[in-house]
C-alpha positions as CSV (number, residue, x, y, z in Angstrom):
1,M,56.4,35.8,-0.1
2,K,54.8,32.5,-0.5
3,I,53.7,32.7,3.3
4,K,52.0,35.9,2.7
5,R,50.4,35.2,-0.7
6,Q,49.0,32.0,1.4
7,K,47.7,34.1,4.2
8,H,46.4,36.7,1.8
9,A,44.5,33.6,0.4
10,K,43.3,32.0,3.6
11,K,41.6,35.4,4.7
12,T,39.8,36.0,1.4
13,I,38.6,32.2,1.4
14,S,37.5,32.9,4.9
15,F,35.5,35.8,3.9
16,Y,33.7,33.7,1.0
17,K,32.8,30.8,3.3
18,Y,31.4,32.9,6.0
19,N,29.2,35.5,3.8
20,F,28.6,33.4,0.8
21,C,28.4,29.5,2.0
22,F,31.3,28.7,-0.1
23,R,32.2,25.3,1.3
24,E,34.8,22.2,-0.3
25,P,35.5,21.0,-2.4
26,F,35.7,24.5,-4.4
27,Q,34.8,24.5,-8.1
28,I,37.1,26.3,-9.9
29,L,35.7,27.3,-13.9
30,I,38.5,27.7,-15.9
31,D,39.0,29.0,-19.4
32,G,41.7,29.1,-22.2
33,T,43.2,31.7,-21.4
34,F,44.0,30.7,-17.8
35,C,45.3,27.3,-19.2
36,Q,47.8,29.2,-21.7
37,A,49.4,31.5,-19.0
38,A,49.8,28.6,-16.9
39,L,51.6,26.6,-19.6
40,K,54.1,29.7,-20.5
41,N,54.8,30.0,-16.9
42,K,55.3,26.0,-16.4
43,I,52.2,25.8,-13.5
44,Q,50.9,22.6,-12.8
45,I,47.5,23.7,-12.0
46,K,46.1,20.2,-10.4
47,E,49.4,20.4,-8.0
48,Q,49.8,23.7,-7.1
49,L,46.2,25.1,-7.1
50,P,45.0,22.8,-4.0
51,K,48.2,23.8,-2.0
52,Y,47.2,27.4,-2.6
53,L,43.8,27.1,-1.8
54,M,44.8,24.9,1.2
55,G,41.8,22.4,0.7
56,E,40.0,20.3,-2.0
57,V,39.2,21.4,-5.6
58,Q,37.2,20.2,-8.3
59,L,38.6,21.9,-12.0
60,C,36.0,22.4,-14.3
61,T,35.3,23.9,-17.4
62,T,32.6,24.3,-20.0
63,N,31.9,23.0,-23.7
64,C,31.9,26.7,-25.2
65,A,35.7,27.4,-23.6
66,L,36.8,23.9,-25.4
67,K,35.1,25.4,-28.6
68,E,36.5,28.7,-28.4
69,L,40.3,26.6,-28.4
70,E,39.5,24.6,-31.2
71,S,38.4,27.3,-33.4
72,L,42.1,29.5,-32.9
73,A,45.2,29.0,-34.1
74,K,47.5,26.0,-33.7
75,D,49.7,27.9,-30.7
76,L,46.9,27.1,-28.3
77,Y,46.8,23.6,-29.0
78,G,48.7,23.1,-25.5
79,A,46.0,24.7,-23.4
80,K,43.3,22.8,-25.1
81,L,45.2,19.7,-24.1
82,I,45.1,20.9,-20.4
83,L,41.6,22.2,-20.5
84,Q,40.5,18.8,-22.0
85,R,41.3,16.9,-18.6
86,F,39.0,19.0,-16.4
87,Q,35.5,18.2,-16.0
88,I,32.7,19.8,-18.5
89,R,29.8,21.8,-16.8
90,K,26.5,21.7,-18.6
91,C,25.7,25.2,-20.2
92,K,22.9,26.7,-22.0
93,H,24.9,26.9,-25.6
94,M,25.6,22.9,-25.9
95,K,23.7,23.5,-29.5
96,D,25.0,26.6,-30.5
97,P,28.5,27.7,-28.5
98,V,29.2,31.0,-27.5
99,P,32.2,33.1,-26.4
100,A,34.1,31.5,-23.3
101,S,33.5,35.0,-21.2
102,E,30.0,35.0,-22.3
103,C,29.4,31.4,-21.1
104,L,31.1,32.0,-17.9
105,L,29.4,34.7,-17.3
106,S,26.0,32.8,-17.7
107,M,26.9,30.0,-15.2
108,I,27.7,32.9,-12.8
109,G,24.4,34.4,-13.1
110,E,23.4,37.4,-11.1
111,T,24.2,35.6,-7.7
112,N,26.7,32.5,-8.4
113,P,24.2,30.0,-6.9
114,H,26.8,27.2,-7.2
115,H,29.8,28.7,-5.7
116,Y,32.0,28.9,-8.6
117,F,35.5,30.4,-8.4
118,I,36.7,31.9,-11.9
119,A,39.9,31.3,-13.5
120,T,40.7,33.5,-16.2
121,Q,43.2,36.1,-17.8
122,D,40.3,37.9,-19.6
123,Q,40.3,41.4,-18.5
124,E,36.9,42.2,-19.6
125,L,35.4,39.3,-18.0
126,T,37.0,40.1,-14.7
127,T,35.5,43.6,-14.8
128,A,32.2,42.1,-15.4
129,L,32.5,39.7,-12.9
130,K,33.3,42.2,-10.2
131,K,30.0,43.7,-10.6
132,I,28.4,40.6,-8.9
133,P,28.7,39.8,-5.7
134,G,30.5,36.5,-4.4
135,V,32.5,35.6,-7.1
136,P,36.3,34.7,-6.0
137,L,38.9,35.6,-9.0
138,L,42.2,33.6,-9.6
139,Y,44.9,34.7,-12.4
140,I,48.4,34.3,-13.0
141,I,51.1,37.4,-12.2
142,L,54.7,36.7,-12.3
143,N,54.6,32.7,-12.3
144,T,52.6,32.6,-9.5
145,M,48.8,32.1,-8.8
146,V,46.7,34.7,-7.3
147,L,43.1,34.4,-5.5
148,D,42.2,38.3,-6.1
149,K,40.7,40.1,-3.0
150,A,37.3,40.5,-2.4
151,S,35.7,43.2,-4.8
152,E,33.7,46.5,-3.7
153,R,30.5,45.0,-4.6
154,S,31.1,42.0,-2.5
155,L,31.8,43.8,0.8
156,K,28.7,46.4,0.0
157,H,26.6,43.1,-0.5
158,V,28.0,41.7,2.9
159,E,27.6,45.2,4.5
160,A,23.8,45.4,3.4
161,V,23.4,42.3,4.6
162,Q,24.9,43.2,8.4
163,L,22.6,46.1,8.3
164,G,19.6,43.9,7.8
165,E,18.9,45.7,4.3
166,L,19.5,42.5,2.4
167,V,19.2,38.6,3.4
168,S,22.3,36.3,3.2
169,P,22.5,33.3,1.1
170,S,22.3,31.1,4.5
171,Q,19.3,32.7,5.9
172,Q,17.6,32.6,2.7
173,S,18.2,28.7,2.5
174,S,17.1,28.6,6.2
175,I,14.0,30.4,5.1
176,Q,13.1,28.0,2.5
177,T,13.8,25.1,4.6
178,L,11.1,26.4,7.4
179,K,8.6,27.4,4.2
180,E,8.6,23.4,3.1
181,K,8.2,22.3,6.7
182,E,5.2,24.5,7.4
183,G,3.7,23.8,3.9
184,L,3.9,27.4,3.0
185,S,6.6,27.1,-0.1
186,K,5.3,27.6,-3.6
187,D,5.7,24.0,-4.1
188,S,3.4,22.8,-1.8
189,N,1.0,25.3,-2.6
190,D,0.9,23.7,-5.9
191,R,0.7,20.2,-4.5
192,R,-2.2,21.0,-2.5
193,G,-4.1,23.1,-5.6
194,K,-3.7,20.5,-7.9
195,K,-6.3,17.5,-7.6
196,R,-5.4,14.4,-8.6
197,K,-6.7,12.5,-11.3
198,R,-8.2,9.1,-11.0
199,K,-7.3,6.8,-14.0
200,S,-10.2,5.2,-15.4
201,S,-10.0,1.6,-15.0
202,N,-12.1,-1.4,-16.2
203,P,-14.6,-2.1,-13.3
204,N,-14.1,-5.0,-11.0
205,P,-15.1,-8.4,-12.4
206,L,-16.5,-9.5,-9.0
207,S,-18.2,-6.5,-8.3
208,C,-20.3,-7.7,-11.9
209,L,-21.3,-10.5,-10.3
210,K,-25.1,-10.9,-9.4
211,K,-25.2,-11.0,-5.5
212,K,-26.2,-14.4,-3.7
213,K,-29.3,-14.5,-1.6
214,K,-28.7,-15.3,1.8
215,S,-30.6,-18.7,3.2
216,M,-31.9,-18.9,6.6
217,P,-30.6,-21.6,8.3
218,Q,-34.0,-24.1,8.8
219,Q,-34.2,-25.8,12.2
220,P,-34.2,-29.6,12.3
221,K,-37.8,-31.1,12.5
222,K,-38.7,-33.2,15.7
223,T,-39.5,-36.7,15.8
224,D,-42.6,-38.3,17.5
225,G,-39.9,-39.8,19.9
226,E,-38.9,-36.2,20.7
227,K,-42.3,-34.7,21.4
228,K,-42.8,-33.8,24.6
229,K,-46.1,-35.0,26.3
230,R,-48.1,-32.3,27.8
231,S,-48.6,-33.3,31.7
232,R,-51.9,-32.2,33.2
233,P,-51.6,-31.6,37.0
234,R,-53.8,-33.8,39.0
235,K,-56.1,-32.4,41.4
236,R,-55.8,-33.8,45.0
237,R,-58.9,-34.0,47.2
238,P,-58.7,-33.2,50.7
239,A,-59.0,-36.5,53.1
240,G,-62.1,-35.6,54.7
241,T,-64.2,-35.7,51.6
242,E,-62.9,-39.3,50.6
243,E,-63.9,-40.4,54.0
244,A,-67.7,-38.9,53.6
245,A,-67.9,-39.9,50.3
246,V,-67.5,-43.7,51.7
247,T,-69.9,-43.6,54.3
248,S,-72.4,-41.8,52.1
249,N,-72.3,-44.6,49.5
250,P,-74.5,-47.7,51.3
251,T,-73.1,-50.2,48.7
252,T,-69.7,-50.0,49.9
253,A,-70.9,-50.9,53.7
């Protein structure tokens, strides 16, 4: 019987892994009714649930579920002690707590984006959760924990994705990453549309200084000794003219 239950759980988990991108560690949202049933049937949730789901789990609850147990009778004090050991996820009702069933439904939303398992014994809550695709349900029957089979809503959702009528969560994430790379997402468009405002700052004190006039470099004056003397070219007379001049002059004879 135990082997059959684990095979059934393995098949259901693989369905949610493949079609709704569930990954370990599995996040299990637990309410007070599940803890009360585990206490009566002597079930160790922390020890038995990871073995049953064959993977790592994170047991968590909400503040509304704890407040609900505190407001009820003392018979649920043991369930409250068990529920206090789990992680508390933030919900929208921190200031004004609501019933646990309403709080868990708000945590799931329309598409269960955080991939929660829901562990509860509340029949009204389970019927409401079966209308949402991709929500695994856990409950206790005959001293054993049972993972419910996929709901009809989840099966119809997967069928619509296969026919191309809907987009799977994995495809949505890949499309979103491609849009961000190409700069087509809303965030990138908003960033491009918004102009950065320049902060008004004081002027730079160095820019307020008067500009200094550039002094032209003066050439050193030349001294008298360094002055070059202008040399006139000497005209040379031809040799025949000198002889003619000597003969024509009688005094030299």
